[in-house]
C-alpha positions, 0 to 999 in steps of 0.5 A: 499500500501506499504509505503516506502521511502529512506532516501535520499527522505527525506533528500531532501524533508526536504530541498525542504520544508525549501527552499520552506517555505512549511507549514503544512502536507506533506505526504513523500510515494513513489508511490507504489501501491502494498501491503506490503505483496506484496512489501516484498514478491517480495523482499524476494523472489528475495533474496531467502528466505522462503515466509513471513507469516503475522500475525495480519493484519490491518483492511482495506486499508490505503492510504496515498497521496504524491499529495500535495508535488508533486504539490508543485513541488517536485520530488521524487529521488525513486518514485517507491522504486526500490533503497529501495528494492534493498538496502535490498538483 
């Protein structure tokens, strides 16, 4: 999946972790289920660009979950990376 996160979510999540004294490892990724190629391809197409020719794909899907930080009470500002996509246009 496309692992995108807005800088405002990074700052807010760090403040949340400090305020709530969270310990351990937490993944700060959005809720996008699209592949990176699909997500970035849609952004490029919306901007009128040429399709991306991806070279050197990794081996198999890699999954990161943000469930642990959401279970701790964190709410993402941009869970579907809509602001991120618009910022790239």
